[in-house]
N, C-alpha and C positions, 0 to 999 in steps of 0.2 A: 445401458440396460442391465439392471441385478435381475437375482435371483430371489424368491421367497419361500420358505417352507412355511405352507397353509394346508388347513384340513376341510375348508371349505369355502364356498360362496353362493351365499344363502339370496336369492332374488327377489323381490316383492315382500321387503322383511318392513312388519311395522312396528317394531317395537324396540329400534336402536337408534332413536331421532325423529327429527318430525318426516312426516310424509313419507310416502314409498324410498324404500332403499335399497340397495346393495350393499351387504353386510360380508367382508373379507376376513375370515377368521384365520388368525396367524396361528401356528405351532408355537410353544415353547413358553414357558411362566416361572417366572422367579418367586411366586408364591403358591403355599402347597395349602391351601384352604381348607379345612376339613370338611367344609360343605359345599366345595367345587362341581357343581352340577354338569361339566366338560373335562373329564378327567383325561380325556383322549389330547387333551391342548395343553398338560402338562409338561412332557417331554419334547425338547426339541426337533426330535428325528422321528421318521412314518414308524408307524410302530403298527402289530398284526392286533385285530379283534376278533373274539369269536367269540360267536353267540352258540352254545351248544343245544338251544331248544331250537334251532333252527336244520339241525342237523339232520339227514335223512339216511347217513350212512352207505352215499351211494358210491363215495372212493374215489371219486374225482379228484380230489386232492392229494391223495398219495398217489396214486395214478402218476400225477404231476412231480409230487416229492416225497421222497421213500421218510422223510423224516416227519412229517405233517402227523399232528396228535400225537407224538412223541416224546418224550424226554429231551432228545436232542434237535428239536425245532427251535430254529433259530429265528423264528419269528418277523421274518424279512419281511411279509406280506405279499408274494409273489403269488401265491397258491389262491390268492380270493379273486384274483381274475377269471379262474377256472370253476368258481364253486358258483352255480345257476340256483340255490336256496339262499345266498344270502348270509350263510351261515359265518362267513369269513368275511371280512372288510380291511381292507390296509386304512387305516387314520394317517393321512398326511401324504405332501407328494411336493416336489421341488418344481414352482412356476417361475416361469419367465414374469418380470413385472409388466414387459410389453403383451403379453397374455393376460394378463390381470385388468389390465385398462382395457382392454378391447372388450372383455366381457363387460365392466361394469358399463361403457359407454353403450351400451344396447340399448341401455333402459333410460338414455337421457328424454323421453319424451315424457314418460310415467313421472320423472323427477320434476319436472315443470312445473305440469299439471295438478302438480301435489302437495308440491314445497320440499319435497325430499333429497335424496342423495346419497353418497356413498359414507358408508360406516367402517373403518377398520376396529377389528374388536381379538379378541383370540381365546385363551393364552393370551401374553402380553405384545403387540404389534409393534412397541416401543424397543423390543429388543430385537430387532431387526429395522433397525432406523435407515439404513439406507432405502432398500426396499420401500419402505413407509412413505417415507420423505418423496421417491418417486413418483407413487400412485396419486399422493394426494396434490403434489404440483401438477401432474397432468390434468389430473378432477377439475382444480382451480382454473388452469388454461381454457378449461371447455365451458366455465362458470357452472362447476356442479358443487353444490354445498357440501360441506366434508363436516365428518367429526371421528372422532378417535375414542375409544372407549380402551381407557386404562388405567392402574390401581398406583401409578408414578412411582414404580421403584423401580427410578434410574437415575442416574446423575443427571441435575440441571443443564449441563452441557449438552446433554444427550436432548435433553425436554425440549429447552429453548428455539433449536429451529422449527419445532414443530410450529411456534406462534403466528408465525405468518401463513401457512396453508390449512389451519387446521380453524373452521366455523366455531366448532361446539367442542368441548372436552366432557365426556361422561365420564365423570371421576369416580372411582371407588372408592369409599371410604370405609373399610372392613371394624373399624374400632377405635379410641381415642385412648384408654388404658394400654400402656405400654407391654405390662406384662401378658394381657389376657391376648394381644393382639401376636405376640413370639408365640405365644399357645396355638392360636387357632390357625396360624398360616404359615407360621415358621420361620417369619425373619420380625424384623423393626418395623417400626411405623413413623419410625423420625425422619426419614427421607422423602417418605410419602406428605408427609405433612408439611414440613416444609417447603415443596415443589407446590401443593395446593395452595398454601400462602403465596407462592410465588406468582404464582398463573392467574388470581386473583387481583393481587397487587399491580399487575400490569395490563387489566383488563381485558384477560381472556373470558371467552364465551362457557360459562361452566355451568354443569348439573353435577353437583354433588348426589350419589347416589351409595345407598347404605344396604347390603341383602341380610335382613333380619332374620335370623335362625334361631328358634326357640332352644335354649338349652347351652348355647355356646355364644351366641355374642347380644340375645335380645336384648340384655339390660343396658348395654351401651349405646343404645338407639337417643334418650336426652342428650348423651355427649356429643354426639354426633350432629344432631340436632343447634346444637350452642355452636360448635367449631362453626357449623354453615352458616349461622348467622353471624358469627365473628367476619366473616369474607362476604356477608351481604349475598347469602346465595339460602332460597329454601332448599333441604335436601329431598331426596324423594326413595321412599324407604321399598323396598325390594322383597314381598315374602319369599319364602322359601317353599320352593317346589321338590317333588322328589321324581322326577323323570328321568334324572341322570341315574339312577343307581342301577339300572338295568346295564349301564357300561363300563362299571367298576367290573362285574362279573364277567364282561365280556374280556375287562383287561386282566383279569385275574388278579385283583386286588380286592380288600375289603371297604366296603363302603361306610366312613365313618358315622352318618347320619342317617342310616336305615331307618332307625327306630323313629327316627323326627316325624314328629305331626304338623302338617303345614298349618300356618293361621288361616283362619277364615277369612274373607274379603273384609267382611263387616269387622271383626277385629282390627284388621290393619287399616279402615278406613275411621274409626275409633282412634287409634293411637295416631296417625297422622294428622288427626284434627288437632288433637292435643297439644301434638309437638309444633305444629305451623310444617308440616311437613306435606309433600306429595304423596300419594298413592293412586297407581293406574291399574285396574281391573283389566288383567290379560286372559284370554281364552274365550 
């Protein structure tokens, strides 16, 4: 068994594939999407989040470490264990795949009754392929439905082994225009689109998804829908939401989309109908 750096295991998830699911969030991503709502997922190692609005000045963290709240703070996150107000949070930890597998197996009755299963998300789970394959293989051995949420920005030799252990690929397409994609995510979309076509050609069960961000990639929606149609897969539009803006402050990073107004569900439903896409209201 190997280890994985994860930042959350969310049980009873309803939006990461069919039925009731357990979603394992892997830490580390090789995209830097300007609208990322999980910025704590981007860096591959554990890091410290500081919610200053929760701090009461009790001094417990300084008593534990004299570098707390000083320029010398190394952001190791160990002080989070003594903060009773939740002002300090350590995002990310190393976990044995055996531990992760034991956790996801607890909810097998809910998977069976709801048609659910286990989803690997992130970050980008394919950046930790050994651990991801171990978890998915164990799930398949127990008859559990498996899904992988991915941007597909890995070499095909990394992605191909997942075909045999993944029942559903939740495949994010951020945009089709190469220059816009580079600007919005920091990477080329060439490998992403090539892998998407390769998965479709091999008969993989894929749900193409596009995050719809006004002012950034919204005009790409028709091109994404056309690409998905080429692969005989209707896309799913995911409307921007701003629930992640507080995380940027906690990480002491600027939020590029802080001023973006989320589109209304009605507008998204109209657009989805026009494009032959899906849109699911959440919340």
